[in-house]
ZAMIPA-160282 format. One record per residue (C-alpha): residue in three letters; x, y, z. Coordinates in pm, whole numbers, plus 50000, padded with zeros to 5 digits. Layout:
BEGIN
AlaXYZ;...
REM end
This chain:
BEGIN
Unk500005000050000;Unk501325034349903;Unk502185056250205;Unk502225094050233;Unk503705104650569;Unk503835141750648;Unk502795149751007;Unk499985133051192;Unk496765151551248;Unk494025127751141;Unk495305101151380;Unk494525122951680;Unk491705142751515;Unk489345113551451;Unk488005088951703;Unk489715056351625;Unk487375026851600;Unk489995005751773;Unk489545026352089;Unk485755030052096;Unk483175014151869;Unk480205036451790;Unk477145015851880;Unk475135031051594;Unk477495016551336;Unk476844979451306;Unk479834955851313;Unk478994943550963;Unk478844979150829;Unk482144988450988;Unk483814956950855;Unk482594965950508;Unk483975001350540;Unk487244989250693;Unk487814964750407;Unk487354992350150;Unk489635016150341;Unk492384990050331;Unk492454991549950;Unk493245028949946;Unk496635046049968;Unk497085063250303;Unk497895098950395;Unk498475119250709;Unk497905156150759;Unk498585184250708;Unk498485180550334;Unk501265197450135;Unk500685231449984;Unk500625232149603;Unk503985243849465;Unk502635253549122;Unk500015276648973;Unk497175255648836;Unk496165283548597;Unk499545278248429;Unk499925240548481;Unk496445225748535;Unk497615191048427;Unk499435186948761;Unk496145186548954;Unk494915150448966;Unk492105137249181;Unk492975111749451;Unk491135095349740;Unk493155085050045;Unk492505067250372;Unk493775083850684;Unk496495063050853;Unk494295060551164;Unk491905037550979;Unk488975060851047;Unk489115088950797;Unk489005096350425;Unk490595124950232;Unk489585135449881;Unk492095158549716;Unk493535169449385;Unk496475188449529;Unk494575221449510;Unk491595214749735;Unk490835187349986;Unk487865176650195;Unk488555155850503;Unk485925132550648;Unk485775114850982;Unk483875081650977;Unk483225073851344;Unk481255079451561;Unk479535092051245;Unk480335107250911;Unk481405143850946;Unk483485169150758;Unk486555178850961;Unk487905203950713;Unk488035218250365;Unk491645226850286;Unk492695252950035;Unk495975236649935;Unk496845266149713;Unk497265287550026;Unk497555261350299;Unk494395274950465;Unk492155252750678;Unk488815267550585;Unk486505252950852;Unk486415264551216;Unk484055237451342;Unk483305201151262;Unk480415200951016;Unk477665176750927;Unk476645166750577;Unk473285184250565;Unk469785174850670;Unk466485161450539;Unk462925167150657;Unk460905135550596;Unk457185133550674;Unk457565165850873;Unk460485153851090;Unk464005168151057;Unk466935143951044;Unk470615153251038;Unk472945136750788;Unk475985126450986;Unk477665152751198;Unk479115154151549;Unk478245174451857;Unk480155186052164;Unk482855209252023;Unk483605232652318;Unk484835262352108;Unk483485270851762;Unk486115295751652;Unk488655268551573;Unk489175231051594;Unk491685214251824;Unk492535178251751;Unk491945165052100;Unk488385178552110;Unk487145157051824;Unk487765123551993;Unk485315133252268;Unk482545144252034;Unk479465122651980;Unk476965115451706;Unk473985138751682;Unk470635124151793;Unk468115119751511;Unk470845116051255;Unk471395092050968;Unk474415069551034;Unk477075059450783;Unk476655024050652;Unk478925020750348;Unk481355038050110;Unk481945033349738;Unk484605048349513;Unk484535053849137;Unk487145066248891;Unk484755088648697;Unk482365117548747;Unk478955119448586;Unk478545145148310;Unk475765156048079;Unk475555139747738;Unk476905164547485;Unk476845158047110;Unk479945179247022;Unk478555187446681;Unk480435220146618;Unk483655238646698;Unk484475242347067;Unk487625252847248;Unk487365222847481;Unk485695190447373;Unk486935169147662;Unk484675156347938;Unk485685165748292;Unk487435137648476;Unk488085129648839;Unk486985106149116;Unk483765100549307;Unk483165088349660;Unk479685079049777;Unk478775076350144;Unk475635056450220;Unk473775065850538;Unk470735048350687;Unk468035062150912;Unk466605046651227;Unk463185040851377;Unk460645055151132;Unk463365060250868;Unk465125026750896;Unk464085018450538;Unk465505051050402;Unk469005053550256;Unk470715086550182;Unk473605085049937;Unk475955114749943;Unk478055118049627;Unk481285138449627;Unk483105143849299;Unk486605158249298;Unk487885169748961;Unk491145168348775;Unk492665201448660;Unk490445225348861;Unk490165231149241;Unk486495221249260;Unk484435195649450;Unk480845187149357;Unk478255173249598;Unk474815158149540;Unk472335136349725;Unk470235106149644;Unk467445092849866;Unk466305056849831;Unk463095043649982;Unk463485006450053;Unk460135004050231;Unk456635000250100;Unk455275032850237;Unk455535065550046;Unk457895091150201;Unk457285128550182;Unk460495148450133;Unk459445182350262;Unk462855198950234;Unk466575191950247;Unk469825209850312;Unk472685197750096;Unk475425215450295;Unk475765229950645;Unk479415240350681;Unk481015261850951;Unk483635283450779;Unk486325304450939;Unk485435340750873;Unk487995363050696;Unk486895391750921;Unk484505396551212;Unk483275432151253;Unk480165452051338;Unk477655468451108;Unk476235456850777;Unk477575421550732;Unk476615421450362;Unk479485445850300;Unk482125423650460;Unk484385397350309;Unk482945362350289;Unk485105331050303;Unk487085329849981;Unk485325300849815;Unk483145300949505;Unk479895282149567;Unk477545274949279;Unk474755250149227;Unk473115239348904;Unk469735250249044;Unk469905284948890;Unk466985304648753;Unk465925340448786;Unk465575358248454;Unk469115371248482;Unk472465367548306;Unk474635363748618;Unk475325334048843;Unk475365353349170;Unk471795365749121;Unk470275333448986;Unk471635306649222;Unk468695297649447;Unk470635276049693;Unk473685294549834;Unk473045311450170;Unk475655326450403;Unk474245328750751;Unk475235331851117;Unk476205306951388;Unk474695317551721;Unk476605289851900;Unk479835306951795;Unk479845329352101;Unk483505339552086;Unk483195358451758;Unk483945395651767;Unk480565406251630;Unk478615417451937;Unk475255404851803;Unk476765372051677;Unk475945383151323;Unk479085372051136;Unk478205354650810;Unk480325323650863;Unk478005294050797;Unk477275280750450;Unk473845265850398;Unk472975251050061;Unk469235247050036;Unk466135259249857;Unk463875283450038;Unk460845263449928;Unk460255226549860;Unk460805202949698;Unk457795187949887;Unk457685156549677;Unk456915119949740;Unk459575092949719;Unk458325058849613;Unk460105025649645;Unk460605024449270;Unk461635060849223;Unk464735073049413;Unk465135110449459;Unk468125129249316;Unk469085164349424;Unk470715192449237;Unk474535195449251;Unk476565221149439;Unk480115230249337;Unk482655244449583;Unk485925259749466;Unk488375277249702;Unk490195307149553;Unk493685318849644;Unk493175356549611;Unk490625384449631;Unk492155401049321;Unk489425404749060;Unk491175392548746;Unk492545361148906;Unk489235353049076;Unk487595357048738;Unk490125333648579;Unk489235307248841;Unk485565309548747;Unk486205310048372;Unk488425279148390;Unk485785262848609;Unk483155266048333;Unk485565256548057;Unk486485224548245;Unk483245214448417;Unk480825225348142;Unk482895223147822;Unk479845228847599;Unk480095265347705;Unk483165267847478;Unk481035263147166;Unk481035296146984;Unk479365293946642;Unk479545324146411;Unk475915334146360;Unk473635361346231;Unk470095370046343;Unk467745368846046;Unk464535388846070;Unk462495370345809;Unk461425335245707;Unk460655346045352;Unk462395318845146;Unk463975344244910;Unk465505363745199;Unk466545332345384;Unk468215317045078;Unk470115349345017;Unk471245350245380;Unk472355313845361;Unk474325320845046;Unk475945351145208;Unk476875331245518;Unk478465304345303;Unk480355330545100;Unk481765348845404;Unk482475320045643;Unk479515323945880;Unk478345291246034;Unk474785296246151;Unk471605316346099;Unk469165321946385;Unk465595329146278;Unk465115357846518;Unk462135371646708;Unk459885389046461;Unk460985366146178;Unk457685347346173;Unk458985313546294;Unk456725297246554;Unk458385269346751;Unk455235260346945;Unk452975253746650;Unk451635220046545;Unk450905232046193;Unk452555207145962;Unk452575233145688;Unk454685256745901;Unk456935228646019;Unk457525217545660;Unk458245253345552;Unk460905257845821;Unk462365223545744;Unk462775233545379;Unk464765264145491;Unk466895242845722;Unk467515217645445;Unk468665245045211;Unk470995258845476;Unk472435224345542;Unk473055219845171;Unk475365250145193;Unk477055238645515;Unk475165263445733;Unk473355255046056;Unk470045271146140;Unk468485279246475;Unk465325296046593;Unk463695316646864;Unk460935309247112;Unk459465329747398;Unk458235311547707;Unk458025334548009;Unk457185371848034;Unk453775366747876;Unk450275357947987;Unk448425328147840;Unk445235325748048;Unk444055325848410;Unk443975287748405;Unk447575285348283;Unk449455314548437;Unk451435313448760;Unk449195320849060;Unk450455346049315;Unk450575330849665;Unk449505364149819;Unk446615374249596;Unk445545339749476;Unk445335354449127;Unk447565354048816;Unk450535377648843;Unk453345384249086;Unk455845364948874;Unk459375375648782;Unk458065391948465;Unk454655401248602;Unk452715373248433;Unk454095340248307;Unk452655306148229;Unk453275277348469;Unk455395249748317;Unk453475223948521;Unk450115233648377;Unk448765212848091;Unk449645241647860;Unk453205243147994;Unk453895206247948;Unk452355207647602;Unk454495238147516;Unk457665218347595;Unk456415188747392;Unk455625211247096;Unk459055227947101;Unk460775194247116;Unk458645181046829;Unk459305212446623;Unk463075208446658;Unk462975171346589;Unk461015176346268;Unk462715207446132;Unk466345198946210;Unk467055232746373;Unk470255231046578;Unk470005261246809;Unk467255272647042;Unk467255308747148;Unk464915304747443;Unk463865339447546;Unk462205342447885;Unk463215307948000;Unk461785295248328;Unk462815322648576;Unk462175304048902;Unk458575314748960;Unk456585296749228;Unk452935289249164;Unk450185286649425;Unk447695269449194;Unk446285236549319;Unk444625229448986;Unk447645225148759;Unk448055188848662;Unk451785184948717;Unk452315201149058;Unk450285199249379;Unk450635234649508;Unk453065261849611;Unk455755241149779;Unk456515217349492;Unk455935241949208;Unk459465255749171;Unk461145221749190;Unk458875205748933;Unk458945234948689;Unk462745237048705;Unk463215200648614;Unk460695203248332;Unk462835229648164;Unk466205213248235;Unk464965179948097;Unk464395198147767;Unk467845214347780;Unk469555181147856;Unk467795165447560;Unk468865193847333;Unk472495192347445;Unk472565155147367;Unk471065161847023;Unk473625188446934;Unk471155217146970;Unk472965247647105;Unk471165268747366;Unk471115306747387;Unk469255313447710;Unk469025347247887;Unk469395330148223;Unk472205311048394;Unk471505275148286;Unk475125267048192;Unk475525237448427;Unk472375222648273;Unk473465225047912;Unk473065261347809;Unk475835275247590;Unk475235313047589;Unk473545341147774;Unk473435378547722;Unk476645397147792;Unk474445422647969;Unk472635452547826;Unk469605474847826;Unk468015468947488;Unk467605506147423;Unk471405509747431;Unk471425494847080;Unk469405524646963;Unk472285548247041;Unk474155565346755;Unk476755542846590;Unk479805560546733;Unk478465556647085;Unk477605520147023;Unk481255513746935;Unk482605525547270;Unk479645512247465;Unk480085478147300;Unk483735476247412;Unk482725486247765;Unk480185457947774;Unk482665432647632;Unk485215443147893;Unk482935443048197;Unk480955412148096;Unk483895388048067;Unk485395388048416;Unk483225360148560;Unk482195343848231;Unk484145333547924;Unk483525353147605;Unk482035322047444;Unk479335321547716;Unk478075355747605;Unk476265371147313;Unk476155408047232;Unk474055427046980;Unk474565446346654;Unk471525463346497;Unk472065460946123;Unk468525474646098;Unk466685496746346;Unk466015481046683;Unk463695498446931;Unk464285532746784;Unk467325554046710;Unk466585558346341;Unk469225559146070;Unk471895571846311;Unk471705539546513;Unk471775513946232;Unk474385500245995;Unk472105496845694;Unk472855504845423;Unk476005485445513;Unk478175499145234;Unk477545534645357;Unk478855526645706;Unk481485501145616;Unk484225514545845;Unk481915513146146;Unk480635478746044;Unk484175465246027;Unk485185482146353;Unk482225466446534;Unk483045432146395;Unk486705435346488;Unk486025445646846;Unk483505417746895;Unk485395389846722;Unk488595403646871;Unk487075398047215;Unk485825363347120;Unk482255375847163;Unk479585365446914;Unk476995392446855;Unk473505389946714;Unk474005407446379;Unk470295413946332;Unk469025422045988;Unk468125407345647;Unk471665404145505;Unk475385404345583;Unk476475425245284;Unk475035447345014;Unk478005452744780;Unk481055433044674;Unk483285455344885;Unk481105449045192;Unk481275411745122;Unk485065413045103;Unk485215431945432;Unk483005406945616;Unk484975377745474;Unk488275394245570;Unk487175397445934;Unk485785362045953;Unk488925347545792;Unk491015366546048;Unk488865353946334;Unk489095317846218;Unk492855320046176;Unk493215330846539;Unk490105313546669;Unk491795293646945;Unk493645322847102;Unk490635346147056;Unk488525321547253;Unk491145317547525;Unk491325335747858;Unk491025373547861;Unk493255396248065;Unk491545430048101;Unk494015458048026;Unk492055490548021;Unk488315496847996;Unk487005520047726;Unk486345554947862;Unk486375575847544;Unk489435595247663;Unk492385572547589;Unk493275538147460;Unk491475506847577;Unk492285470447524;Unk492305433947621;Unk494805405547598;Unk493965369247521;Unk496355343947675;Unk497055306747646;Unk499765284047779;Unk499085256347526;Unk498395273447195;Unk500985283446932;Unk499935319546984;Unk500525326147353;Unk498755359347343;Unk496785382947121;Unk496265418947232;Unk493625442347092;Unk494155479947128;Unk491585506747042;Unk491795544547006;Unk488515563747057;Unk490055597946989;Unk490295618146667;Unk494115617346666;Unk496715590146621;Unk498235580846956;Unk501435563647070;Unk501445547047411;Unk503965527547613;Unk501935498847751;Unk503005473648013;Unk501725440747872;Unk501235413948143;Unk502285379948005;Unk502285358648321;Unk499285337848210;Unk500915329447876;Unk503325306948065;Unk506295325047910;Unk509045332748163;Unk512065349447999;Unk511485361147643;Unk508515367947418;Unk508275372547043;Unk505745399346952;Unk504535411646615;Unk502075438146515;Unk499375422146301;Unk501145401646029;Unk504435420546052;Unk507835408546167;Unk508335395846521;Unk510475413846774;Unk512055396847076;Unk511415411947417;Unk513085404347746;Unk510455399648014;Unk510435419848334;Unk510545402748671;Unk506735404448689;Unk506445385948354;Unk505475417448164;Unk507025434847867;Unk507115471647778;Unk505405476147442;Unk505245508047236;Unk501905508347054;Unk500745531646775;Unk496955532646736;Unk495315551946449;Unk492645577846518;Unk489235561946583;Unk490895529046498;Unk492525498146634;Unk495525475246604;Unk496455441146734;Unk499595422546841;Unk500415385546851;Unk502635370447122;Unk504475338047046;
REM end
């Protein structure tokens, strides 16, 4: 057996079974666990601190599962993050270790959550009796006891893979590899009235990214139906980074990114759509500095309502997933890089980035022309936009056949075609719409009025959309007003009972559709944060009326949006907007048509979007109107495809557009031929020359860098001690330039 001896902590931290057998753990269960522990390599704590930067060398981070050398603990780690479990007198989390900093993140021994079954709350593992909750001393743990009314560990299982969504990989993507890692499952059994109930806690630790995923499964082995009123997937006692008075919402939280795949809210951002992450207080932590014991130092992961569903013997319950990723800094760019790499690794479908236009008509003549123009210029997809006349929820075979004929023509030219459908933010009828729990009437939803997905109409809507896509061959759904998390107090809708189960059941109706589409190769543009359930794009963030501004203002505004919208999301996760024709006002001054009359602006907009790796909705009836316009569009697309990998790689934000001086971004990669590509813009009426400090740390280069302006000759630069170079840049008036780093 492989041994890892550092210094012993687990041996004294956990209660050794050899010294005291927990009566709640049966001898047969312990023997089963002990046999499985003996097959694992062993480790003692503290774990070593990572001696590399995973953002530069992610391949060094490999998932492992160890047994503690005391025979009573398990450690899951990938060298960047670790979670340490004690097994007796019951399953409990002793610590989450940020191995990038060496920080022990928990201040108190934590349980594994809780479930409320048939109105009775049960703890999942956990220990009680810690005398001080500001920190953990090893000798305290051996005197702690199992919590009454708790599920007790019965078994463990280990797997060499993590479950992922089925993704068809039918188009270009920066990353087409599934995430890999290891899974450990702890099986816990109830007692008394829950003796026939098993809870399986799944923990996935990933390769290449400092993230752990947790989910829960509940199995009913009895003959009686069980009501799952609610559950808490995590209940962790974190050490606070500061403990002060006043408004706790303005203070630092523990430096860990927490995100579940239960996100909905009619919003483009994870932090405002995650329904499960709650930072709260610990009133038993009486030695904290906050006089009212108000420090936000406890992480609860739970829904505020539901699921309130029945678990049958033949139908186990599966929870959502929560992801936890410690971060090694509070610096914005690096924190953003953590999150962007997280999505690229965990949800690789988010790296799809097809080149598309938004077509405003389904007239065959206009569609055929647009298809031909896409094929001629290198575009890859047409989206039949809102207002085009396409209806994805129809059952009219005539309409379905008409759209299929357009799709078939597009496919004959090598062009994909997608379409638009609106679900929420509209009223259908009083029998279908979400019912407000306060008024008992339709309304009170995120968008005022919205249909309920668990009404007969809602279920039929999903069936119709699925049928429409199956029959037409469309390969992108732009799902406007996706399910925004509304709860519904109706007791008359067929597919939910009432208020408490309405959110849970609606959410899984919509995600079932998205999972199906991902497996079929249907890309998903959704103005909500469904990325961990198969979505590939959301809005980069905008007020729609901003695209009615004059063209010169749209240029600078567009770069501001691209800059600000790509800190916590990759560029490929975002779409922007370009009004080729008028959109919500603005008149001729706001549009690019006729394209040949505004060709310089048209090219500048394309260059700043494609140069950021951001696909925009070029909304109009055509891509070009003259041969010169065609050549310009093709030139930009050819350039983008030549540098597609680096332009879809990580962004380092150099300077935000402010209309006064230069602005720019830098794409970086440690694995690509081009290690960097910098875009510089000049919003002024005069040519400018600037000496710019170009940060190249995230290229992986250490001593020298070869840099060329556009397709010119390369020049060798010695790198400064902070991995930067000093670059003299000339930017034409109201123009741009770009540099390649190799």
